C-alpha positions as protocol buffer text, in pm:
chain_id: "A"
residue {
  index: 1
  type: UNK
  ca { x: -368 y: 6837 z: 1049 }
}
residue {
  index: 2
  type: UNK
  ca { x: -266 y: 6474 z: 1014 }
}
residue {
  index: 3
  type: UNK
  ca { x: -447 y: 6224 z: 1235 }
}
residue {
  index: 4
  type: UNK
  ca { x: -234 y: 6114 z: 1527 }
}
residue {
  index: 5
  type: UNK
  ca { x: -204 y: 5732 z: 1557 }
}
residue {
  index: 6
  type: UNK
  ca { x: -65 y: 5570 z: 1876 }
}
residue {
  index: 7
  type: UNK
  ca { x: 89 y: 5224 z: 1817 }
}
residue {
  index: 8
  type: UNK
  ca { x: 137 y: 4997 z: 2127 }
}
residue {
  index: 9
  type: UNK
  ca { x: 350 y: 4688 z: 2041 }
}
residue {
  index: 10
  type: UNK
  ca { x: 647 y: 4534 z: 2204 }
}
residue {
  index: 11
  type: UNK
  ca { x: 815 y: 4442 z: 1873 }
}
residue {
  index: 12
  type: UNK
  ca { x: 1062 y: 4715 z: 1795 }
}
residue {
  index: 13
  type: UNK
  ca { x: 1096 y: 4612 z: 1424 }
}
residue {
  index: 14
  type: UNK
  ca { x: 714 y: 4631 z: 1380 }
}
residue {
  index: 15
  type: UNK
  ca { x: 702 y: 4966 z: 1553 }
}
residue {
  index: 16
  type: UNK
  ca { x: 964 y: 5104 z: 1327 }
}
residue {
  index: 17
  type: UNK
  ca { x: 791 y: 4956 z: 1020 }
}
residue {
  index: 18
  type: UNK
  ca { x: 452 y: 5108 z: 1109 }
}
residue {
  index: 19
  type: UNK
  ca { x: 593 y: 5442 z: 1198 }
}
residue {
  index: 20
  type: UNK
  ca { x: 756 y: 5462 z: 852 }
}
residue {
  index: 21
  type: UNK
  ca { x: 469 y: 5316 z: 654 }
}
residue {
  index: 22
  type: UNK
  ca { x: 182 y: 5498 z: 816 }
}
residue {
  index: 23
  type: UNK
  ca { x: 387 y: 5813 z: 828 }
}
residue {
  index: 24
  type: UNK
  ca { x: 434 y: 5790 z: 454 }
}
residue {
  index: 25
  type: UNK
  ca { x: 53 y: 5780 z: 424 }
}
residue {
  index: 26
  type: UNK
  ca { x: -49 y: 6119 z: 573 }
}
residue {
  index: 27
  type: UNK
  ca { x: -64 y: 5993 z: 936 }
}
residue {
  index: 28
  type: UNK
  ca { x: 130 y: 6115 z: 1236 }
}
residue {
  index: 29
  type: UNK
  ca { x: 250 y: 5818 z: 1434 }
}
residue {
  index: 30
  type: UNK
  ca { x: 390 y: 5762 z: 1780 }
}
residue {
  index: 31
  type: UNK
  ca { x: 500 y: 5404 z: 1851 }
}
residue {
  index: 32
  type: UNK
  ca { x: 557 y: 5278 z: 2213 }
}
residue {
  index: 33
  type: UNK
  ca { x: 634 y: 4936 z: 2374 }
}
residue {
  index: 34
  type: UNK
  ca { x: 419 y: 4919 z: 2680 }
}
residue {
  index: 35
  type: UNK
  ca { x: 130 y: 5056 z: 2890 }
}
residue {
  index: 36
  type: UNK
  ca { x: 335 y: 5313 z: 3080 }
}
residue {
  index: 37
  type: UNK
  ca { x: 463 y: 5470 z: 2757 }
}
residue {
  index: 38
  type: UNK
  ca { x: 108 y: 5462 z: 2619 }
}
residue {
  index: 39
  type: UNK
  ca { x: -26 y: 5656 z: 2916 }
}
residue {
  index: 40
  type: UNK
  ca { x: 264 y: 5911 z: 2883 }
}
residue {
  index: 41
  type: UNK
  ca { x: 194 y: 5960 z: 2510 }
}
residue {
  index: 42
  type: UNK
  ca { x: -185 y: 6010 z: 2581 }
}
residue {
  index: 43
  type: UNK
  ca { x: -102 y: 6263 z: 2858 }
}
residue {
  index: 44
  type: UNK
  ca { x: 140 y: 6460 z: 2632 }
}
residue {
  index: 45
  type: UNK
  ca { x: -61 y: 6494 z: 2319 }
}
residue {
  index: 46
  type: UNK
  ca { x: -396 y: 6437 z: 2149 }
}
residue {
  index: 47
  type: UNK
  ca { x: -439 y: 6099 z: 2001 }
}
residue {
  index: 48
  type: UNK
  ca { x: -699 y: 6025 z: 1737 }
}
residue {
  index: 49
  type: UNK
  ca { x: -672 y: 5645 z: 1736 }
}
residue {
  index: 50
  type: UNK
  ca { x: -482 y: 5373 z: 1928 }
}
residue {
  index: 51
  type: UNK
  ca { x: -360 y: 5048 z: 1770 }
}
residue {
  index: 52
  type: UNK
  ca { x: -266 y: 4797 z: 2046 }
}
residue {
  index: 53
  type: UNK
  ca { x: -126 y: 4442 z: 2047 }
}
residue {
  index: 54
  type: UNK
  ca { x: -314 y: 4217 z: 2291 }
}
residue {
  index: 55
  type: UNK
  ca { x: -3 y: 3998 z: 2349 }
}
residue {
  index: 56
  type: UNK
  ca { x: 244 y: 4243 z: 2500 }
}
residue {
  index: 57
  type: UNK
  ca { x: 556 y: 4127 z: 2687 }
}
residue {
  index: 58
  type: UNK
  ca { x: 452 y: 4106 z: 3055 }
}
residue {
  index: 59
  type: UNK
  ca { x: 129 y: 4306 z: 3015 }
}
residue {
  index: 60
  type: UNK
  ca { x: -231 y: 4234 z: 2927 }
}
residue {
  index: 61
  type: UNK
  ca { x: -313 y: 4443 z: 2616 }
}
residue {
  index: 62
  type: UNK
  ca { x: -678 y: 4373 z: 2664 }
}
residue {
  index: 63
  type: UNK
  ca { x: -671 y: 4539 z: 3002 }
}
residue {
  index: 64
  type: UNK
  ca { x: -494 y: 4834 z: 2855 }
}
residue {
  index: 65
  type: UNK
  ca { x: -756 y: 4864 z: 2584 }
}
residue {
  index: 66
  type: UNK
  ca { x: -1038 y: 4829 z: 2839 }
}
residue {
  index: 67
  type: UNK
  ca { x: -885 y: 5089 z: 3069 }
}
residue {
  index: 68
  type: UNK
  ca { x: -851 y: 5321 z: 2773 }
}
residue {
  index: 69
  type: UNK
  ca { x: -1214 y: 5276 z: 2673 }
}
residue {
  index: 70
  type: UNK
  ca { x: -1339 y: 5339 z: 3028 }
}
residue {
  index: 71
  type: UNK
  ca { x: -1161 y: 5674 z: 3043 }
}
residue {
  index: 72
  type: UNK
  ca { x: -1206 y: 5811 z: 2688 }
}
residue {
  index: 73
  type: UNK
  ca { x: -1382 y: 5765 z: 2358 }
}
residue {
  index: 74
  type: UNK
  ca { x: -1059 y: 5735 z: 2149 }
}
residue {
  index: 75
  type: UNK
  ca { x: -1114 y: 5458 z: 1887 }
}
residue {
  index: 76
  type: UNK
  ca { x: -912 y: 5152 z: 1933 }
}
residue {
  index: 77
  type: UNK
  ca { x: -789 y: 4882 z: 1679 }
}
residue {
  index: 78
  type: UNK
  ca { x: -650 y: 4561 z: 1836 }
}
residue {
  index: 79
  type: UNK
  ca { x: -385 y: 4335 z: 1692 }
}
residue {
  index: 80
  type: UNK
  ca { x: -428 y: 3960 z: 1762 }
}
residue {
  index: 81
  type: UNK
  ca { x: -285 y: 3624 z: 1659 }
}
residue {
  index: 82
  type: UNK
  ca { x: -448 y: 3461 z: 1365 }
}
residue {
  index: 83
  type: UNK
  ca { x: -574 y: 3172 z: 1575 }
}
residue {
  index: 84
  type: UNK
  ca { x: -695 y: 3377 z: 1870 }
}
residue {
  index: 85
  type: UNK
  ca { x: -1072 y: 3400 z: 1779 }
}
residue {
  index: 86
  type: UNK
  ca { x: -1175 y: 3442 z: 2141 }
}
residue {
  index: 87
  type: UNK
  ca { x: -941 y: 3746 z: 2165 }
}
residue {
  index: 88
  type: UNK
  ca { x: -1088 y: 3907 z: 1858 }
}
residue {
  index: 89
  type: UNK
  ca { x: -1449 y: 3852 z: 1990 }
}
residue {
  index: 90
  type: UNK
  ca { x: -1364 y: 3964 z: 2340 }
}
residue {
  index: 91
  type: UNK
  ca { x: -1180 y: 4268 z: 2212 }
}
residue {
  index: 92
  type: UNK
  ca { x: -1474 y: 4385 z: 2001 }
}
residue {
  index: 93
  type: UNK
  ca { x: -1717 y: 4313 z: 2293 }
}
residue {
  index: 94
  type: UNK
  ca { x: -1522 y: 4496 z: 2556 }
}
residue {
  index: 95
  type: UNK
  ca { x: -1326 y: 4775 z: 2386 }
}
residue {
  index: 96
  type: UNK
  ca { x: -1218 y: 4770 z: 2030 }
}
residue {
  index: 97
  type: UNK
  ca { x: -1366 y: 4925 z: 1720 }
}
residue {
  index: 98
  type: UNK
  ca { x: -1192 y: 4682 z: 1484 }
}
residue {
  index: 99
  type: UNK
  ca { x: -908 y: 4432 z: 1476 }
}
residue {
  index: 100
  type: UNK
  ca { x: -635 y: 4294 z: 1252 }
}
residue {
  index: 101
  type: UNK
  ca { x: -477 y: 3947 z: 1278 }
}
residue {
  index: 102
  type: UNK
  ca { x: -103 y: 3873 z: 1254 }
}
residue {
  index: 103
  type: UNK
  ca { x: 51 y: 3848 z: 1015 }
}
residue {
  index: 104
  type: UNK
  ca { x: -111 y: 4138 z: 843 }
}
residue {
  index: 105
  type: UNK
  ca { x: -27 y: 4362 z: 549 }
}
residue {
  index: 106
  type: UNK
  ca { x: 54 y: 4730 z: 602 }
}
residue {
  index: 107
  type: UNK
  ca { x: -219 y: 4809 z: 347 }
}
residue {
  index: 108
  type: UNK
  ca { x: -484 y: 4627 z: 541 }
}
residue {
  index: 109
  type: UNK
  ca { x: -399 y: 4801 z: 868 }
}
residue {
  index: 110
  type: UNK
  ca { x: -396 y: 5137 z: 689 }
}
residue {
  index: 111
  type: UNK
  ca { x: -739 y: 5063 z: 542 }
}
residue {
  index: 112
  type: UNK
  ca { x: -879 y: 4968 z: 872 }
}
residue {
  index: 113
  type: UNK
  ca { x: -740 y: 5275 z: 1037 }
}
residue {
  index: 114
  type: UNK
  ca { x: -887 y: 5501 z: 776 }
}
residue {
  index: 115
  type: UNK
  ca { x: -1225 y: 5324 z: 798 }
}
residue {
  index: 116
  type: UNK
  ca { x: -1248 y: 5374 z: 1181 }
}
residue {
  index: 117
  type: UNK
  ca { x: -1133 y: 5734 z: 1152 }
}
residue {
  index: 118
  type: UNK
  ca { x: -1410 y: 5797 z: 892 }
}
residue {
  index: 119
  type: UNK
  ca { x: -1665 y: 5661 z: 1132 }
}
residue {
  index: 120
  type: UNK
  ca { x: -1547 y: 5909 z: 1404 }
}
residue {
  index: 121
  type: UNK
  ca { x: -1493 y: 6195 z: 1161 }
}
residue {
  index: 122
  type: UNK
  ca { x: -1747 y: 6490 z: 1154 }
}
residue {
  index: 123
  type: UNK
  ca { x: -1878 y: 6631 z: 841 }
}
residue {
  index: 124
  type: UNK
  ca { x: -2021 y: 6986 z: 815 }
}
residue {
  index: 125
  type: UNK
  ca { x: -2388 y: 6869 z: 829 }
}
residue {
  index: 126
  type: UNK
  ca { x: -2318 y: 6688 z: 1157 }
}
residue {
  index: 127
  type: UNK
  ca { x: -2118 y: 6959 z: 1322 }
}
residue {
  index: 128
  type: UNK
  ca { x: -2384 y: 7147 z: 1507 }
}
residue {
  index: 129
  type: UNK
  ca { x: -2533 y: 6823 z: 1635 }
}
residue {
  index: 130
  type: UNK
  ca { x: -2194 y: 6693 z: 1756 }
}
residue {
  index: 131
  type: UNK
  ca { x: -2112 y: 7028 z: 1921 }
}
residue {
  index: 132
  type: UNK
  ca { x: -2421 y: 7011 z: 2127 }
}
residue {
  index: 133
  type: UNK
  ca { x: -2378 y: 6641 z: 2193 }
}
residue {
  index: 134
  type: UNK
  ca { x: -2034 y: 6695 z: 2354 }
}
residue {
  index: 135
  type: UNK
  ca { x: -2201 y: 6908 z: 2619 }
}
residue {
  index: 136
  type: UNK
  ca { x: -2412 y: 6613 z: 2723 }
}
residue {
  index: 137
  type: UNK
  ca { x: -2233 y: 6469 z: 3014 }
}
residue {
  index: 138
  type: UNK
  ca { x: -2486 y: 6191 z: 3092 }
}
residue {
  index: 139
  type: UNK
  ca { x: -2836 y: 6055 z: 3024 }
}
residue {
  index: 140
  type: UNK
  ca { x: -3084 y: 5957 z: 3303 }
}
residue {
  index: 141
  type: UNK
  ca { x: -3381 y: 5729 z: 3261 }
}
residue {
  index: 142
  type: UNK
  ca { x: -3595 y: 5569 z: 3541 }
}
residue {
  index: 143
  type: UNK
  ca { x: -3315 y: 5634 z: 3786 }
}
residue {
  index: 144
  type: UNK
  ca { x: -3042 y: 5475 z: 3568 }
}
residue {
  index: 145
  type: UNK
  ca { x: -2753 y: 5700 z: 3456 }
}
residue {
  index: 146
  type: UNK
  ca { x: -2544 y: 5660 z: 3138 }
}
residue {
  index: 147
  type: UNK
  ca { x: -2229 y: 5876 z: 3173 }
}
residue {
  index: 148
  type: UNK
  ca { x: -2114 y: 5952 z: 2823 }
}
residue {
  index: 149
  type: UNK
  ca { x: -1767 y: 6077 z: 2900 }
}
residue {
  index: 150
  type: UNK
  ca { x: -1678 y: 5791 z: 3131 }
}
residue {
  index: 151
  type: UNK
  ca { x: -1876 y: 5539 z: 2917 }
}
residue {
  index: 152
  type: UNK
  ca { x: -2036 y: 5412 z: 3249 }
}
residue {
  index: 153
  type: UNK
  ca { x: -2379 y: 5288 z: 3340 }
}
residue {
  index: 154
  type: UNK
  ca { x: -2505 y: 5294 z: 3696 }
}
residue {
  index: 155
  type: UNK
  ca { x: -2823 y: 5142 z: 3832 }
}
residue {
  index: 156
  type: UNK
  ca { x: -3084 y: 5345 z: 4042 }
}
residue {
  index: 157
  type: UNK
  ca { x: -2903 y: 5206 z: 4352 }
}
residue {
  index: 158
  type: UNK
  ca { x: -2574 y: 5352 z: 4233 }
}
residue {
  index: 159
  type: UNK
  ca { x: -2421 y: 5019 z: 4131 }
}
residue {
  index: 160
  type: UNK
  ca { x: -2201 y: 5007 z: 3817 }
}
residue {
  index: 161
  type: UNK
  ca { x: -2307 y: 4781 z: 3529 }
}
residue {
  index: 162
  type: UNK
  ca { x: -2039 y: 4656 z: 3294 }
}
residue {
  index: 163
  type: UNK
  ca { x: -2122 y: 4718 z: 2930 }
}
residue {
  index: 164
  type: UNK
  ca { x: -1938 y: 4606 z: 2628 }
}
residue {
  index: 165
  type: UNK
  ca { x: -1842 y: 4869 z: 2371 }
}
residue {
  index: 166
  type: UNK
  ca { x: -2135 y: 4759 z: 2146 }
}
residue {
  index: 167
  type: UNK
  ca { x: -2381 y: 4757 z: 2441 }
}
residue {
  index: 168
  type: UNK
  ca { x: -2280 y: 5115 z: 2545 }
}
residue {
  index: 169
  type: UNK
  ca { x: -2308 y: 5243 z: 2190 }
}
residue {
  index: 170
  type: UNK
  ca { x: -2654 y: 5078 z: 2153 }
}
residue {
  index: 171
  type: UNK
  ca { x: -2788 y: 5218 z: 2476 }
}
residue {
  index: 172
  type: UNK
  ca { x: -2654 y: 5561 z: 2386 }
}
residue {
  index: 173
  type: UNK
  ca { x: -2839 y: 5544 z: 2056 }
}
residue {
  index: 174
  type: UNK
  ca { x: -3159 y: 5465 z: 2243 }
}
residue {
  index: 175
  type: UNK
  ca { x: -3101 y: 5747 z: 2500 }
}
residue {
  index: 176
  type: UNK
  ca { x: -3061 y: 5988 z: 2208 }
}
residue {
  index: 177
  type: UNK
  ca { x: -3390 y: 5887 z: 2050 }
}
residue {
  index: 178
  type: UNK
  ca { x: -3632 y: 5795 z: 2329 }
}
residue {
  index: 179
  type: UNK
  ca { x: -3985 y: 5693 z: 2237 }
}
residue {
  index: 180
  type: UNK
  ca { x: -3909 y: 5666 z: 1875 }
}
residue {
  index: 181
  type: UNK
  ca { x: -3914 y: 5344 z: 1674 }
}
residue {
  index: 182
  type: UNK
  ca { x: -3570 y: 5276 z: 1540 }
}
residue {
  index: 183
  type: UNK
  ca { x: -3521 y: 5007 z: 1266 }
}
residue {
  index: 184
  type: UNK
  ca { x: -3243 y: 4752 z: 1291 }
}
residue {
  index: 185
  type: UNK
  ca { x: -3045 y: 4921 z: 1010 }
}
residue {
  index: 186
  type: UNK
  ca { x: -3080 y: 5261 z: 1186 }
}
residue {
  index: 187
  type: UNK
  ca { x: -2968 y: 5118 z: 1514 }
}
residue {
  index: 188
  type: UNK
  ca { x: -2658 y: 4979 z: 1344 }
}
residue {
  index: 189
  type: UNK
  ca { x: -2586 y: 5310 z: 1188 }
}
residue {
  index: 190
  type: UNK
  ca { x: -2644 y: 5509 z: 1515 }
}
residue {
  index: 191
  type: UNK
  ca { x: -2447 y: 5280 z: 1731 }
}
residue {
  index: 192
  type: UNK
  ca { x: -2155 y: 5256 z: 1478 }
}
residue {
  index: 193
  type: UNK
  ca { x: -2162 y: 4881 z: 1491 }
}
residue {
  index: 194
  type: UNK
  ca { x: -2180 y: 4836 z: 1109 }
}
residue {
  index: 195
  type: UNK
  ca { x: -1800 y: 4807 z: 1096 }
}
residue {
  index: 196
  type: UNK
  ca { x: -1777 y: 4519 z: 1353 }
}
residue {
  index: 197
  type: UNK
  ca { x: -1865 y: 4181 z: 1218 }
}
residue {
  index: 198
  type: UNK
  ca { x: -1946 y: 4037 z: 1567 }
}
residue {
  index: 199
  type: UNK
  ca { x: -2256 y: 4267 z: 1567 }
}
residue {
  index: 200
  type: UNK
  ca { x: -2344 y: 4259 z: 1191 }
}
residue {
  index: 201
  type: UNK
  ca { x: -2460 y: 3910 z: 1235 }
}
residue {
  index: 202
  type: UNK
  ca { x: -2758 y: 4022 z: 1437 }
}
residue {
  index: 203
  type: UNK
  ca { x: -2869 y: 4334 z: 1606 }
}
residue {
  index: 204
  type: UNK
  ca { x: -3122 y: 4128 z: 1793 }
}
residue {
  index: 205
  type: UNK
  ca { x: -2839 y: 3940 z: 1981 }
}
residue {
  index: 206
  type: UNK
  ca { x: -2704 y: 4278 z: 2102 }
}
residue {
  index: 207
  type: UNK
  ca { x: -3051 y: 4389 z: 2207 }
}
residue {
  index: 208
  type: UNK
  ca { x: -3097 y: 4061 z: 2404 }
}
residue {
  index: 209
  type: UNK
  ca { x: -2768 y: 4124 z: 2591 }
}
residue {
  index: 210
  type: UNK
  ca { x: -2857 y: 4474 z: 2678 }
}
residue {
  index: 211
  type: UNK
  ca { x: -3202 y: 4380 z: 2794 }
}
residue {
  index: 212
  type: UNK
  ca { x: -3046 y: 4128 z: 3036 }
}
residue {
  index: 213
  type: UNK
  ca { x: -2852 y: 4404 z: 3199 }
}
residue {
  index: 214
  type: UNK
  ca { x: -3110 y: 4674 z: 3231 }
}
residue {
  index: 215
  type: UNK
  ca { x: -3450 y: 4493 z: 3232 }
}
residue {
  index: 216
  type: UNK
  ca { x: -3597 y: 4331 z: 3544 }
}
residue {
  index: 217
  type: UNK
  ca { x: -3732 y: 4063 z: 3303 }
}
residue {
  index: 218
  type: UNK
  ca { x: -3573 y: 4040 z: 2963 }
}
residue {
  index: 219
  type: UNK
  ca { x: -3859 y: 3835 z: 2841 }
}
residue {
  index: 220
  type: UNK
  ca { x: -4104 y: 4115 z: 2926 }
}
residue {
  index: 221
  type: UNK
  ca { x: -3905 y: 4436 z: 2873 }
}
residue {
  index: 222
  type: UNK
  ca { x: -4003 y: 4758 z: 3028 }
}
residue {
  index: 223
  type: UNK
  ca { x: -3762 y: 4988 z: 2837 }
}
residue {
  index: 224
  type: UNK
  ca { x: -3648 y: 4822 z: 2512 }
}
residue {
  index: 225
  type: UNK
  ca { x: -3966 y: 4713 z: 2333 }
}
residue {
  index: 226
  type: UNK
  ca { x: -3994 y: 4531 z: 2007 }
}
residue {
  index: 227
  type: UNK
  ca { x: -4208 y: 4686 z: 1735 }
}
residue {
  index: 228
  type: UNK
  ca { x: -4289 y: 4395 z: 1522 }
}
residue {
  index: 229
  type: UNK
  ca { x: -4180 y: 4456 z: 1156 }
}
residue {
  index: 230
  type: UNK
  ca { x: -4047 y: 4795 z: 1241 }
}
residue {
  index: 231
  type: UNK
  ca { x: -3766 y: 4772 z: 1489 }
}
residue {
  index: 232
  type: UNK
  ca { x: -3728 y: 4875 z: 1855 }
}
residue {
  index: 233
  type: UNK
  ca { x: -3857 y: 5146 z: 2083 }
}
residue {
  index: 234
  type: UNK
  ca { x: -3692 y: 5286 z: 2395 }
}
residue {
  index: 235
  type: UNK
  ca { x: -4007 y: 5340 z: 2599 }
}
residue {
  index: 236
  type: UNK
  ca { x: -3907 y: 5571 z: 2875 }
}
residue {
  index: 237
  type: UNK
  ca { x: -3841 y: 5943 z: 2937 }
}
residue {
  index: 238
  type: UNK
  ca { x: -3477 y: 6045 z: 2922 }
}
residue {
  index: 239
  type: UNK
  ca { x: -3321 y: 6346 z: 3082 }
}
residue {
  index: 240
  type: UNK
  ca { x: -3000 y: 6512 z: 2963 }
}
residue {
  index: 241
  type: UNK
  ca { x: -2742 y: 6593 z: 3226 }
}
residue {
  index: 242
  type: UNK
  ca { x: -2496 y: 6855 z: 3108 }
}
């Protein structure tokens, strides 16, 4: 079955172009102009990836992408203006798996779509692991709860903590391998950050940001500990809630 791509852009000419080009390259494409149409498309059929323009007419594409991320794990590619570096960084921090800048070539967008789909695609050796993983609704450690389906972290007091897409994936990787030393390269692989340049610069920066959100004292971490020369250790028991 062809992967189903949902394109959200208020430019009718671009929607028509992408429908034709991506459709000619073994993808099923639905192209819509706004958030309401996006939600309707998501309700009516299974979507494998969403491409969304951040500069929609009368709507905040970033908010739509963030709302989508909070409710599902569907991968997202954002479209931004060439000069809008802040949008690209914020998009990757908060919601997106990748981005393209206008003007872009159809071939570039197709390549990025395929790359993101590959990162989410299951191979036979991973199938049994993934099947059991989908049954894990949440992880709990020291009173904290990481809800996998809602992509939401709550404190022991029940307060919600906002996580970027990268921070969520990183914490999920730790919860799946508690009390095991994970190298920087392994963390990048497990958290699927290797495709996003904002994180490739340094896994340590992402670790520091996450520590500031879950540690009482980020300078003396209780949970995410540094193993010098080896990587990081999530030093706490983790319970799986199914």
